[in-house]
Structure formats: C-alpha cells, structure tokens
C-alpha positions as CSV (number, residue, x, y, z in Angstrom):
1,X,0.0,0.0,0.0
2,X,1.4,3.3,-1.1
3,X,1.7,6.0,1.6
4,X,-1.1,8.6,1.5
5,X,-3.7,6.3,0.0
6,X,-6.6,5.1,2.1
7,X,-6.8,1.4,2.7
8,X,-9.8,-0.4,1.2
9,X,-12.6,-1.0,3.6
10,X,-11.2,1.3,6.3
11,X,-12.4,4.7,5.0
12,X,-15.5,5.0,7.1
13,X,-15.4,7.0,10.4
14,X,-16.3,3.9,12.4
15,X,-13.5,1.9,10.8
16,X,-10.9,4.6,11.3
17,X,-11.9,4.9,15.0
18,X,-11.7,1.2,15.5
19,X,-8.2,1.2,13.9
20,X,-7.0,4.0,16.2
21,X,-8.4,2.1,19.2
22,X,-6.4,-1.0,18.3
23,X,-3.2,1.0,17.9
24,X,-3.7,2.7,21.2
25,X,-4.2,-0.7,22.9
26,X,-1.1,-2.2,21.3
27,X,1.0,0.8,22.4
28,X,-0.2,0.5,25.9
29,X,0.7,-3.2,26.0
30,X,4.2,-2.5,24.7
31,X,4.7,0.2,27.4
32,X,3.4,-2.1,30.1
33,X,5.8,-4.9,29.0
34,X,8.8,-2.6,28.9
35,X,8.2,-1.5,32.5
36,X,7.3,-4.8,34.1
37,X,9.7,-5.8,37.0
38,X,11.9,-8.7,36.2
39,X,11.8,-8.2,32.4
40,X,15.5,-7.9,31.4
41,X,18.0,-9.3,28.9
42,X,19.5,-12.6,29.7
43,X,22.7,-12.7,31.6
44,X,25.2,-15.4,32.7
45,X,26.5,-15.7,36.3
46,X,29.5,-17.9,36.9
47,X,30.0,-19.1,40.5
48,X,33.6,-20.1,41.2
49,X,33.6,-21.5,44.7
50,X,34.4,-24.4,47.0
51,X,32.2,-26.7,49.2
52,X,30.3,-23.7,50.6
53,X,28.9,-23.1,47.1
54,X,28.8,-26.7,46.0
55,X,26.2,-27.6,48.6
56,X,28.5,-30.0,50.4
57,X,26.6,-32.4,52.7
58,X,23.1,-31.3,51.8
59,X,20.7,-31.8,48.9
60,X,22.1,-29.8,46.0
61,X,18.7,-28.4,45.3
62,X,18.8,-26.7,48.7
63,X,22.1,-25.0,48.2
64,X,22.3,-21.2,47.9
65,X,23.5,-21.3,44.3
66,X,20.4,-23.3,43.3
67,X,18.2,-20.9,45.2
68,X,19.8,-18.1,43.2
69,X,18.9,-19.9,40.0
70,X,15.3,-20.1,41.1
71,X,15.3,-16.4,42.0
72,X,16.7,-15.2,38.7
73,X,14.5,-17.3,36.6
74,X,14.9,-18.8,33.1
75,X,16.3,-15.6,31.5
76,X,19.4,-15.8,33.6
77,X,21.9,-18.7,33.5
78,X,23.8,-19.5,36.6
79,X,26.8,-21.8,36.1
80,X,28.0,-23.4,39.3
81,X,31.6,-24.3,38.7
82,X,32.2,-24.8,42.4
83,X,34.2,-27.8,43.6
84,X,34.5,-29.1,47.2
85,X,38.1,-28.8,48.4
86,X,39.0,-26.2,45.8
87,X,41.8,-23.7,46.5
88,X,42.5,-20.3,45.0
89,X,45.3,-22.0,43.0
90,X,43.0,-24.6,41.5
91,X,40.3,-22.0,40.8
92,X,42.8,-19.7,39.0
93,X,43.9,-22.6,36.8
94,X,40.3,-23.5,35.8
95,X,39.0,-20.1,35.3
96,X,40.3,-19.2,31.8
97,X,38.6,-22.2,30.2
98,X,35.3,-21.4,32.0
99,X,35.5,-17.8,30.8
100,X,35.9,-18.9,27.2
101,X,33.2,-21.5,27.5
102,X,30.4,-19.5,29.2
103,X,31.3,-15.8,28.5
104,X,29.8,-14.8,31.9
105,X,28.5,-11.3,32.6
106,X,29.2,-11.7,36.3
107,X,31.7,-13.8,38.1
108,X,31.2,-14.7,41.8
109,X,34.5,-15.6,43.5
110,X,34.0,-17.6,46.6
111,X,37.4,-19.1,47.2
112,X,40.0,-19.0,49.9
113,X,38.5,-21.1,52.7
114,X,40.5,-24.2,51.8
115,X,43.7,-22.1,51.6
116,X,43.0,-21.0,55.1
117,X,42.2,-24.4,56.5
118,X,45.5,-25.7,55.1
119,X,47.4,-22.7,56.5
120,X,48.5,-21.6,53.1
121,X,50.0,-18.2,52.6
122,X,47.5,-15.3,52.5
123,X,49.9,-13.5,50.2
124,X,49.7,-16.2,47.6
125,X,46.0,-16.4,48.1
126,X,45.8,-12.7,47.3
127,X,47.9,-13.2,44.1
128,X,45.7,-16.1,42.9
129,X,42.4,-14.2,43.5
130,X,43.9,-11.1,41.9
131,X,44.7,-13.0,38.8
132,X,41.1,-14.3,38.7
133,X,39.7,-10.8,39.0
134,X,42.0,-9.5,36.3
135,X,41.1,-12.4,33.9
136,X,37.4,-11.9,34.6
137,X,37.5,-8.2,34.0
138,X,39.6,-8.7,30.8
139,X,36.7,-10.9,29.6
140,X,34.3,-8.0,30.2
141,X,32.8,-9.7,33.3
142,X,31.9,-7.9,36.5
143,X,33.2,-9.5,39.7
144,X,31.6,-10.0,43.1
145,X,34.1,-11.1,45.7
146,X,32.7,-13.3,48.5
147,X,34.8,-13.3,51.6
148,X,35.2,-16.0,54.2
149,X,36.9,-16.1,57.5
150,X,39.0,-18.7,59.3
151,X,38.5,-19.8,62.9
152,X,40.1,-17.7,65.6
153,X,42.3,-20.6,66.8
154,X,44.6,-19.9,63.8
155,X,45.8,-16.9,65.8
156,X,45.1,-13.2,65.4
157,X,48.0,-12.5,63.0
158,X,46.9,-15.1,60.5
159,X,43.2,-14.4,60.8
160,X,43.8,-10.7,60.3
161,X,46.0,-11.2,57.3
162,X,43.5,-13.6,55.8
163,X,40.6,-11.2,56.3
164,X,42.7,-8.4,54.9
165,X,43.2,-10.2,51.6
166,X,39.5,-9.7,50.6
167,X,39.3,-6.0,51.6
168,X,42.5,-5.2,49.9
169,X,41.5,-6.9,46.7
170,X,38.1,-5.1,46.7
171,X,39.9,-1.8,47.1
172,X,42.7,-2.5,44.5
173,X,40.3,-3.7,41.8
174,X,37.2,-1.7,42.6
175,X,35.0,-4.7,43.0
176,X,32.1,-5.1,45.4
177,X,32.7,-7.4,48.4
178,X,30.6,-9.5,50.7
179,X,33.0,-9.4,53.7
180,X,31.7,-12.7,55.2
181,X,29.7,-15.2,53.3
182,X,28.2,-16.7,56.4
183,X,27.1,-13.4,58.0
184,X,23.8,-14.0,59.7
185,X,24.2,-17.7,59.9
186,X,24.0,-19.0,63.5
187,X,27.4,-20.8,63.7
188,X,26.2,-22.7,66.8
189,X,23.1,-24.2,65.3
190,X,23.3,-23.9,61.5
191,X,26.5,-25.9,60.8
192,X,26.8,-29.5,60.0
193,X,28.5,-32.0,62.4
194,X,31.9,-31.1,60.9
195,X,31.6,-27.6,62.3
196,X,32.5,-26.1,59.0
197,X,29.7,-26.5,56.4
198,X,26.3,-24.7,56.7
199,X,23.1,-26.7,56.9
200,X,20.2,-26.5,54.5
201,X,18.5,-24.1,56.9
202,X,21.4,-21.7,56.5
203,X,21.3,-21.5,52.7
204,X,18.5,-18.9,52.3
205,X,20.4,-16.7,54.7
206,X,23.6,-17.0,52.6
207,X,21.6,-16.2,49.5
208,X,20.3,-13.0,51.0
209,X,23.8,-12.0,52.0
210,X,25.0,-12.6,48.4
211,X,22.0,-10.9,46.9
212,X,22.6,-7.7,48.7
213,X,25.7,-7.2,46.6
214,X,24.7,-9.1,43.5
215,X,21.4,-7.3,42.8
216,X,23.1,-3.9,42.0
217,X,25.4,-5.7,39.5
218,X,22.4,-7.2,37.8
219,X,20.7,-3.8,37.7
220,X,23.8,-2.4,36.0
221,X,23.4,-5.1,33.3
222,X,19.8,-4.1,32.8
223,X,20.8,-0.5,32.3
224,X,23.1,-1.3,29.5
225,X,21.9,-0.4,26.0
226,X,20.8,-3.4,23.9
C-alpha cells in the first residue's frame, strides 16, 4: 500500500476509529511490558567456589546457588563451577577455560576457605584471587568477591592477614565485596556436624547476603543499552 492512499474498507469514520483504538491498545501493551519488573535481557552468572557453594553435605537443590537460580528465573543462566576442596590456585587454573566456554556477565569468586584451612600463605591467596579478578575483567565480566573467615584458633596474625586479603582486593580492583559469606548464619546451630559447612537451613540466609551485593550488578546489566 502506497503512503497517503486510504486502505480499502477502512475509510468510514467507524472503521478509522476502530483502527485507532487497536493501535492505542497495542502501544499500551508495549509500554506495560517494557516497565514490568523482572523483564530484562538474559545474563550469565558464573560461580567459582568451593564446598560452601557446592552444597556439600546437603541436597544440591537446597544450596544457595540453586536458590539463586530459582530467584533469577529462566532468562538468567547460573553456572555453578564450584568444587568441594577447591583452593584459589585450583580455581585460578580452571577459570580461563570457563570464561571462554560461558562468557559470563558476572563472576562470583567464593574461594580462599581451603587455603585458610590448610594454613597456606595469605599473600599467595591474594595473588591467585587477583589473577582471577583480572582475567574476569579482561573478559568483560563484572566480579563480586565473596569473603570468608578462618576460625580464631589460627591466631590473630593469620586471621587478620586472611581477612585483609579480601578487603585489599576489593579496594585494588574496585569490585564489590561480601565481607563474610556466612554473615547472619548461627554458627552454633546452623553448621553440620563437621563444624564447617552450613546446613540447608542456612542456605536462604547465605543467598540474601550474596543478593545484597549481586542485585546492583544485575541492575547495571539491565541499564546497559541493547
């Protein structure tokens, strides 16, 4: 149909009014869809963690990473590359292949606990995590650092140095930090018999702690053009 020529059968006032009504309704639907909460482009979140993120000792469906998947919904992919017993050295070695395979928008780094339990050098842990942050940022991924703490029986010098690794990395690389992944978890009643791993009841609490820092990163993705 050439511009400027009336369409056959739609020249009467009633027909023209009906057509205008249809267009108005269509435009209102489009506006409503564009402003609905939760409607955003798909993103990929890569979780690099150890047993705390691998749902050690509990039903994997109850783990905080799986709860995160449910919260984000089908438009967002959550890749859980966590391995029980993983150290920062092992995670650093695995990360490049995972970045190439999944092209994540956000990388959650939850490593260091096993370095601490083995009494490994906090300085080397900092080097390993720093490399992981740099590689993730070079792959255009945002990073969320999830801190953990070692028991006080390791001595104040070691525990302070260990805790300082996470705050220093967050400052050096300008990445958001969850200072303590298990914040809010009752360590007297919500740990398994080994005294290390959180129970299923603790997982929703962990999710909320992570979500407080993850949600702003997801919102930043939503604000990106395209």
